[in-house]
C-alpha positions as CSV (number, residue, x, y, z in Angstrom):
1,X,18.2,12.6,22.3
2,X,16.0,11.0,19.7
3,X,15.0,12.9,16.6
4,X,11.7,11.0,16.7
5,X,8.8,12.4,18.7
6,X,8.0,10.6,21.9
7,X,4.6,9.4,20.7
8,X,5.9,8.2,17.3
9,X,4.0,5.2,16.0
10,X,6.5,2.4,15.1
11,X,5.2,-0.8,13.5
12,X,4.7,-2.9,10.5
13,X,2.4,-3.3,7.5
14,X,0.6,-6.2,5.7
15,X,-2.4,-6.7,3.4
16,X,-5.2,-9.3,3.8
17,X,-4.8,-10.7,0.3
18,X,-1.1,-11.4,0.7
19,X,-1.1,-13.2,4.1
20,X,-4.5,-14.1,5.4
21,X,-5.1,-17.1,3.2
22,X,-8.4,-19.0,4.0
23,X,-9.7,-17.6,0.7
24,X,-12.9,-19.7,0.8
25,X,-13.5,-20.0,4.6
26,X,-16.4,-18.6,6.6
27,X,-18.3,-17.3,3.7
28,X,-15.5,-15.2,2.1
29,X,-16.0,-14.4,-1.6
30,X,-13.5,-14.2,-4.4
31,X,-11.4,-11.1,-5.0
32,X,-9.4,-10.0,-8.0
33,X,-6.3,-11.4,-6.3
34,X,-7.7,-15.0,-6.3
35,X,-7.6,-15.2,-10.1
36,X,-4.2,-13.6,-10.7
37,X,-1.8,-16.4,-9.8
38,X,1.2,-15.5,-11.8
39,X,2.7,-12.0,-12.6
40,X,-0.2,-10.1,-11.2
41,X,1.2,-6.7,-12.2
42,X,2.2,-6.3,-15.9
43,X,5.2,-4.1,-16.6
44,X,4.4,-0.6,-17.8
45,X,3.2,-0.7,-21.4
46,X,2.7,-4.4,-21.4
47,X,-0.5,-6.4,-22.0
48,X,-2.9,-7.9,-19.5
49,X,-1.8,-10.1,-16.5
50,X,-2.8,-13.7,-16.4
51,X,-6.4,-13.9,-15.2
52,X,-8.0,-17.3,-14.7
53,X,-11.7,-18.2,-14.5
54,X,-11.4,-19.8,-11.1
55,X,-8.6,-19.9,-8.4
56,X,-5.8,-22.3,-9.3
57,X,-3.6,-24.4,-7.0
58,X,-0.5,-22.4,-7.9
59,X,-2.0,-19.2,-6.6
60,X,0.0,-18.7,-3.4
61,X,-2.3,-16.0,-2.2
62,X,-5.1,-18.5,-1.6
63,X,-3.3,-19.8,1.4
64,X,-0.9,-16.9,2.0
65,X,0.8,-17.5,5.3
66,X,-2.4,-18.6,7.0
67,X,-2.6,-15.5,9.2
68,X,-6.4,-16.2,9.4
69,X,-5.7,-19.1,11.7
70,X,-2.4,-18.0,13.2
71,X,-3.0,-14.3,13.9
72,X,-2.6,-14.7,17.7
73,X,0.8,-16.2,17.3
74,X,1.9,-13.5,14.8
75,X,0.5,-10.6,16.8
76,X,2.4,-11.9,19.9
77,X,5.6,-11.6,17.8
78,X,4.7,-8.1,16.7
79,X,4.2,-7.2,20.4
80,X,7.5,-8.7,21.3
81,X,9.1,-6.3,18.8
82,X,7.3,-3.5,20.6
83,X,4.9,-2.4,17.8
84,X,2.9,0.7,18.6
85,X,0.8,0.4,15.4
86,X,0.0,-2.4,13.0
87,X,-1.2,-1.7,9.5
88,X,-3.5,-4.3,7.9
89,X,-6.5,-4.3,5.6
90,X,-10.0,-5.6,5.7
91,X,-10.8,-8.0,2.9
92,X,-13.9,-6.5,1.4
93,X,-15.0,-10.0,0.3
94,X,-15.1,-11.3,3.9
95,X,-17.7,-8.6,4.7
96,X,-19.6,-8.6,1.4
97,X,-18.6,-11.7,-0.5
98,X,-19.7,-10.5,-3.9
99,X,-19.6,-6.8,-3.1
100,X,-23.2,-6.0,-4.0
101,X,-25.1,-7.8,-1.2
102,X,-27.6,-5.9,1.0
103,X,-26.4,-7.5,4.2
104,X,-22.9,-8.3,5.5
105,X,-21.3,-11.6,6.3
106,X,-21.3,-11.9,10.1
107,X,-18.4,-14.4,10.2
108,X,-16.2,-12.0,8.4
109,X,-17.1,-9.1,10.7
110,X,-16.4,-11.3,13.7
111,X,-12.9,-12.2,12.4
112,X,-11.8,-8.6,12.4
113,X,-13.5,-8.0,15.8
114,X,-11.3,-10.8,17.1
115,X,-8.2,-9.5,15.3
116,X,-8.6,-5.9,16.7
117,X,-9.3,-7.3,20.2
118,X,-6.0,-9.2,20.0
119,X,-4.1,-6.1,19.0
120,X,-5.8,-4.2,21.9
121,X,-4.4,-6.8,24.4
122,X,-0.9,-5.6,23.6
123,X,-1.8,-1.9,23.2
124,X,-1.1,-2.0,19.5
125,X,-3.1,0.6,17.4
126,X,-4.6,-0.8,14.2
127,X,-4.2,1.2,11.0
128,X,-6.7,-0.2,8.6
129,X,-6.8,0.0,4.8
130,X,-10.4,-0.3,3.5
131,X,-9.5,-1.4,0.0
132,X,-6.0,-2.9,-0.5
133,X,-6.0,-4.4,-4.1
134,X,-9.0,-6.6,-3.0
135,X,-11.9,-5.5,-5.2
136,X,-14.6,-8.3,-5.1
137,X,-14.2,-10.4,-8.3
138,X,-18.0,-10.2,-8.9
139,X,-17.7,-6.4,-9.1
140,X,-14.8,-6.6,-11.5
141,X,-16.6,-9.1,-13.9
142,X,-20.2,-7.9,-13.5
143,X,-19.6,-4.1,-13.3
144,X,-16.0,-3.6,-14.7
145,X,-14.8,-2.4,-11.4
146,X,-14.3,1.2,-10.7
147,X,-15.0,2.1,-14.3
148,X,-18.6,1.8,-13.2
149,X,-20.1,4.5,-10.9
150,X,-22.2,1.8,-9.2
151,X,-19.1,0.9,-7.2
152,X,-19.4,4.1,-5.2
153,X,-22.7,2.8,-3.7
154,X,-21.3,-0.7,-3.0
155,X,-18.2,0.8,-1.4
156,X,-20.4,3.2,0.7
157,X,-22.3,0.3,2.1
158,X,-19.1,-1.6,2.9
159,X,-17.4,1.3,4.7
160,X,-20.5,2.3,6.6
161,X,-20.7,-1.2,7.9
162,X,-17.1,-1.5,9.1
163,X,-16.9,2.1,10.4
164,X,-20.0,1.4,12.5
165,X,-18.8,-2.0,13.7
166,X,-15.3,-1.0,14.6
167,X,-15.9,2.7,15.6
168,X,-14.5,2.0,19.1
169,X,-11.7,-0.3,18.0
170,X,-10.0,1.5,15.1
171,X,-8.9,5.1,15.0
172,X,-6.7,5.3,11.9
173,X,-8.1,4.5,8.5
174,X,-6.9,4.6,4.9
175,X,-9.5,4.6,2.1
176,X,-7.5,3.0,-0.8
177,X,-4.0,1.4,-1.0
178,X,-1.7,3.2,-3.5
179,X,-4.7,4.7,-5.2
180,X,-2.6,6.1,-8.0
181,X,-1.5,2.6,-9.0
182,X,-4.8,2.2,-10.9
183,X,-3.1,4.1,-13.8
184,X,-0.6,1.3,-14.2
185,X,-2.4,-1.8,-12.8
186,X,-6.1,-1.2,-13.5
187,X,-7.3,-4.8,-12.8
188,X,-5.3,-5.3,-9.6
189,X,-5.8,-1.8,-8.3
190,X,-9.2,-0.9,-9.6
191,X,-10.9,-4.2,-10.5
192,X,-11.2,-3.0,-14.1
193,X,-11.6,-6.1,-16.3
194,X,-11.0,-4.3,-19.6
195,X,-7.5,-5.4,-20.7
196,X,-5.0,-2.5,-20.2
197,X,-4.2,-2.3,-23.9
198,X,-7.9,-1.8,-24.7
199,X,-8.7,0.6,-21.9
200,X,-9.3,4.2,-23.0
201,X,-7.9,7.1,-21.1
202,X,-11.4,8.4,-20.8
203,X,-12.6,5.3,-19.0
204,X,-9.5,5.0,-16.9
205,X,-9.6,8.6,-15.6
206,X,-13.4,8.3,-15.1
207,X,-12.6,5.3,-12.8
208,X,-10.1,7.5,-11.0
209,X,-12.8,10.0,-10.4
210,X,-15.2,7.4,-9.0
211,X,-12.5,6.2,-6.6
212,X,-11.8,9.7,-5.4
213,X,-15.4,10.5,-4.9
214,X,-15.8,7.3,-3.0
215,X,-12.8,8.2,-0.8
216,X,-14.3,11.6,0.0
217,X,-17.6,9.9,0.8
218,X,-15.9,7.5,3.1
219,X,-14.2,10.4,4.8
220,X,-17.5,12.1,5.3
221,X,-19.2,9.0,6.7
222,X,-16.3,8.1,9.0
223,X,-16.2,11.6,10.6
224,X,-20.0,11.4,11.1
225,X,-19.8,8.0,12.8
226,X,-16.8,8.9,15.0
227,X,-15.4,12.5,14.9
228,X,-12.2,11.1,16.4
229,X,-11.4,9.0,13.4
230,X,-8.2,9.9,11.5
231,X,-8.8,9.1,7.9
232,X,-6.0,9.4,5.3
233,X,-5.3,8.7,1.7
234,X,-2.5,6.4,0.6
235,X,-0.4,6.9,-2.5
236,X,2.6,5.3,-4.1
237,X,5.3,7.9,-3.7
238,X,8.1,8.0,-6.2
239,X,10.3,11.1,-6.7
240,X,11.5,11.8,-10.2
241,X,14.9,13.2,-11.0
242,X,15.7,14.9,-14.4
243,X,18.4,13.0,-16.3
244,X,20.3,16.2,-16.9
245,X,19.9,19.9,-16.0
246,X,18.4,20.4,-19.5
247,X,15.1,22.3,-18.9
248,X,13.2,19.7,-21.1
249,X,14.4,16.9,-18.8
250,X,13.4,18.9,-15.7
251,X,9.9,19.3,-17.2
252,X,9.7,15.6,-18.0
253,X,10.4,14.8,-14.3
254,X,7.8,17.4,-13.2
255,X,5.1,15.9,-15.5
256,X,5.8,12.4,-14.2
257,X,5.4,13.5,-10.6
258,X,2.1,15.2,-11.4
259,X,0.6,11.8,-12.1
260,X,1.0,11.0,-8.4
261,X,0.3,14.5,-7.1
262,X,-3.1,14.4,-8.9
263,X,-4.3,11.9,-6.3
264,X,-2.9,13.5,-3.2
265,X,-4.0,17.0,-4.5
266,X,-7.6,15.7,-4.8
267,X,-7.5,14.1,-1.4
268,X,-5.9,17.0,0.4
269,X,-7.1,20.1,-1.6
270,X,-10.4,18.8,-2.8
271,X,-10.3,19.9,-6.4
272,X,-8.8,19.0,-9.7
273,X,-5.5,20.9,-10.3
274,X,-5.0,23.0,-13.4
275,X,-2.2,20.8,-14.7
276,X,-4.5,17.9,-15.0
277,X,-7.2,20.0,-16.6
278,X,-4.7,20.8,-19.3
279,X,-3.9,17.1,-19.6
280,X,-7.6,16.2,-19.9
281,X,-8.1,18.9,-22.6
282,X,-5.2,17.8,-24.7
283,X,-6.2,14.1,-24.5
284,X,-10.0,14.6,-25.1
285,X,-10.8,13.4,-21.6
286,X,-14.1,14.7,-20.3
287,X,-14.8,13.6,-16.7
288,X,-18.4,13.1,-15.9
289,X,-19.4,14.7,-12.6
290,X,-22.6,13.7,-10.9
291,X,-24.5,16.3,-8.9
292,X,-22.8,16.8,-5.6
293,X,-19.4,15.4,-6.6
294,X,-17.6,18.7,-6.6
295,X,-18.9,19.7,-3.2
296,X,-18.1,16.3,-1.7
297,X,-14.5,16.4,-2.9
298,X,-14.1,20.0,-1.6
299,X,-15.7,19.5,1.8
300,X,-14.3,16.1,2.9
301,X,-10.6,16.2,2.5
302,X,-8.3,13.8,4.4
303,X,-6.8,14.2,7.9
304,X,-3.4,13.0,6.9
305,X,-1.3,11.8,3.9
306,X,0.2,8.3,3.9
307,X,2.4,6.7,1.3
308,X,4.6,3.9,0.3
309,X,8.2,4.5,-0.6
310,X,10.5,2.0,-2.3
311,X,12.5,3.8,-5.0
312,X,13.0,7.0,-7.1
313,X,13.1,7.2,-10.9
314,X,14.8,9.3,-13.5
315,X,13.0,11.0,-16.4
316,X,14.1,12.6,-19.6
317,X,12.3,14.2,-22.6
318,X,14.0,11.6,-24.9
319,X,13.9,8.4,-22.7
320,X,14.6,6.2,-25.7
321,X,18.2,7.3,-25.6
322,X,18.8,5.9,-22.1
323,X,18.7,2.5,-20.4
324,X,15.4,1.7,-18.7
325,X,15.3,1.0,-15.0
326,X,14.4,-2.7,-15.2
327,X,12.8,-3.0,-11.8
328,X,11.1,0.4,-11.5
329,X,7.4,-0.2,-10.9
330,X,6.3,2.8,-13.0
331,X,9.0,2.7,-15.6
332,X,11.6,5.4,-15.9
333,X,15.4,5.5,-16.6
334,X,18.1,3.7,-14.7
335,X,19.9,6.0,-12.2
336,X,23.7,5.4,-12.6
337,X,24.3,6.8,-9.1
338,X,22.2,4.2,-7.2
339,X,22.5,0.6,-6.4
340,X,19.7,-1.9,-7.0
341,X,18.0,-4.7,-5.1
342,X,17.9,-8.3,-6.4
343,X,14.6,-7.3,-8.2
344,X,16.1,-4.2,-9.8
345,X,14.5,-1.7,-7.5
346,X,16.9,1.2,-7.1
347,X,17.8,2.0,-3.5
348,X,17.6,5.7,-2.6
349,X,17.3,6.6,1.1
350,X,17.7,10.3,0.4
351,X,14.7,10.1,-1.9
352,X,12.6,9.4,1.2
353,X,13.6,12.6,2.8
354,X,12.8,14.5,-0.4
355,X,9.3,12.9,-0.5
356,X,8.6,13.8,3.1
357,X,9.6,17.4,2.6
358,X,7.7,17.7,-0.7
359,X,4.4,16.3,0.7
360,X,4.6,18.4,3.8
361,X,5.6,21.6,2.0
362,X,2.7,21.0,-0.4
363,X,-0.1,20.2,2.0
364,X,1.0,21.1,5.6
365,X,-0.8,17.9,6.8
366,X,0.6,15.2,9.0
367,X,2.3,12.4,7.1
368,X,2.6,8.6,7.7
369,X,5.0,6.3,6.0
370,X,3.0,3.1,5.8
371,X,5.2,1.0,3.5
372,X,9.0,0.9,3.1
373,X,11.3,-2.1,3.0
374,X,13.6,-4.4,1.1
375,X,12.6,-7.5,-0.8
376,X,15.3,-10.1,-0.8
377,X,16.0,-13.8,-1.2
378,X,16.5,-14.7,2.5
379,X,18.3,-18.0,3.4
380,X,17.4,-19.8,6.6
381,X,20.4,-20.9,8.6
382,X,21.1,-22.5,12.0
383,X,21.6,-19.9,14.7
384,X,22.4,-20.1,18.4
385,X,18.7,-20.0,19.3
386,X,17.4,-22.0,16.3
387,X,16.8,-21.3,12.6
388,X,17.3,-17.6,11.6
389,X,18.2,-15.4,8.7
390,X,21.4,-13.2,8.8
391,X,19.8,-10.3,7.0
392,X,22.3,-7.5,7.6
393,X,21.4,-6.2,4.1
394,X,17.9,-5.5,5.3
395,X,19.1,-3.9,8.5
396,X,21.4,-1.6,6.5
397,X,18.6,-0.7,4.1
398,X,16.2,0.2,6.8
399,X,18.8,2.0,8.9
400,X,19.7,4.3,6.0
401,X,16.1,5.1,5.3
402,X,15.2,5.7,8.9
403,X,18.2,8.0,9.3
404,X,16.8,10.1,6.4
405,X,13.4,10.1,8.1
406,X,15.2,11.6,11.1
407,X,16.7,14.3,8.9
408,X,13.2,15.1,7.6
409,X,11.9,15.4,11.1
410,X,14.8,17.9,11.8
411,X,13.6,19.7,8.6
412,X,10.3,20.3,10.4
413,X,8.1,17.6,8.8
414,X,5.2,16.4,10.9
415,X,5.3,12.6,10.8
416,X,3.0,10.4,12.8
417,X,4.6,7.0,12.2
418,X,6.4,4.4,10.2
419,X,5.4,0.9,9.3
420,X,7.7,-1.4,7.4
421,X,6.2,-3.4,4.6
422,X,5.8,-7.1,5.0
423,X,6.9,-7.1,8.7
424,X,6.3,-10.9,8.4
425,X,7.1,-12.7,5.1
426,X,4.1,-12.8,2.8
427,X,3.2,-13.4,-0.8
428,X,4.5,-10.6,-3.1
429,X,1.9,-8.4,-4.7
430,X,3.9,-7.6,-7.8
431,X,5.4,-11.0,-8.5
432,X,3.1,-13.4,-6.6
433,X,6.0,-15.3,-5.1
434,X,7.3,-16.1,-1.6
435,X,11.0,-15.7,-2.4
436,X,10.7,-12.0,-2.4
437,X,10.8,-11.5,1.4
438,X,10.5,-8.3,3.4
439,X,9.8,-9.5,6.9
440,X,11.5,-9.5,10.3
441,X,9.9,-12.9,10.7
442,X,10.7,-15.8,8.2
443,X,7.8,-17.9,7.2
444,X,8.6,-21.4,5.9
445,X,6.8,-21.4,2.6
446,X,8.3,-21.8,-0.8
447,X,7.4,-20.6,-4.3
448,X,6.0,-24.0,-5.1
449,X,3.7,-23.9,-2.2
450,X,5.6,-26.3,0.0
451,X,6.7,-25.6,3.6
452,X,5.5,-25.9,7.2
453,X,4.4,-22.3,7.6
454,X,6.6,-22.2,10.8
455,X,7.7,-18.8,11.9
456,X,11.4,-17.9,12.7
457,X,12.9,-14.6,13.9
458,X,15.5,-13.1,11.6
459,X,18.4,-11.0,12.8
460,X,16.5,-7.9,11.9
461,X,13.8,-8.8,14.4
462,X,16.1,-7.9,17.4
463,X,17.4,-4.9,15.5
464,X,14.0,-3.4,14.9
465,X,13.0,-4.2,18.5
466,X,15.9,-2.1,19.7
467,X,15.0,0.7,17.3
468,X,11.5,0.9,18.8
469,X,12.7,0.5,22.4
470,X,15.1,3.4,22.0
471,X,12.6,5.5,19.9
472,X,15.2,5.6,17.1
473,X,18.2,6.5,19.1
474,X,19.9,3.2,18.3
475,X,20.0,4.3,14.6
476,X,22.8,6.6,15.4
477,X,24.9,4.2,17.4
478,X,27.7,2.1,15.9
């Protein structure tokens, strides 16, 4: 008997800026992604990423994998795997090219109508992220992104437009992707044009406040337009282990995790927690509340918590005495008990069970894993049925993580679904390259932009199809 509930939502996840392409087609405007061609995410504590004045030919995200013109082909492949749900994002700049227009772009709206209709043909539920690292470039340059409160009004107009348009086609919504990442990648995540090394904590946390208010407002609007909407937040989850049992190390791990809990606490509990109030006081941060902010946050909390999970970190009160985890997104110390991926991301399946239990114990709200997967340098080889990738390493990674998900379900966690990240190969958000592949479907495109864009099924394609068909039972078979 499966550990997964019978109505469990199995599927995959993508983002418009990493796979749609067609960056200047049908009236689409520029987003922050279109001017960050190389190394879009600086390492923690490092200076600004490369930001160009205009899109350049070496920006792989401009073409992506051309999903914009090939979505029917790709959705048919997702359906062949048996997807119950498909997570994607709406590119804000397809709907409002600059972000501050009064009226939306009809061609952009029609594209997503067609996309959702295609999913409906196969009985696949869309799970839609409203803002997935895709702030309109005009809002970044003219307003300094979410550091400016004006973005709340622009975002309100955008979400009201798409909620109304797709109220009968989309049930599951996420307000912001990895909303807590704005602390570490303010331009990519929050459209904040101020270089990170010049950005004050006051301005950064004020931007956080604006996003959280906007998220609550979106939740309010969505429930008014369709009471059946399920609206969730989305955070980057990363459990922190103390380097030793020394109390100071345990405290360091707790304080690190509080950076992430701040965002889910505000979304789920509707008020600023005391630990962050102390942090604000000690760092001379004074959040400016507009009339109604406090009530909006309190009254319009989310229906569920969703998150990405890729790795755990280790913390210590004296981190300079330990080796840094080179691939860890948010810094931290290398864990000597874990192996690492080709990009230095430490692999920790048990950490996923810990995250699931921690979130559920804290909020008693349904959860949704909307990103999890392994980035690897896949090699296309000749197979019995044509070109393929023998990605047993990906199968092993996902199997170990999903077995831990099963353990969390046995622990009593309420989990609605699981979508693997990059179910079809796409351009990496953190490294802006194609060679860091996550998908069950290989896309013939290289880091230099060459390739036919042809699609090929990897070995993991059939494996995940079997997982879905058996509702997870195959995870426990040799």
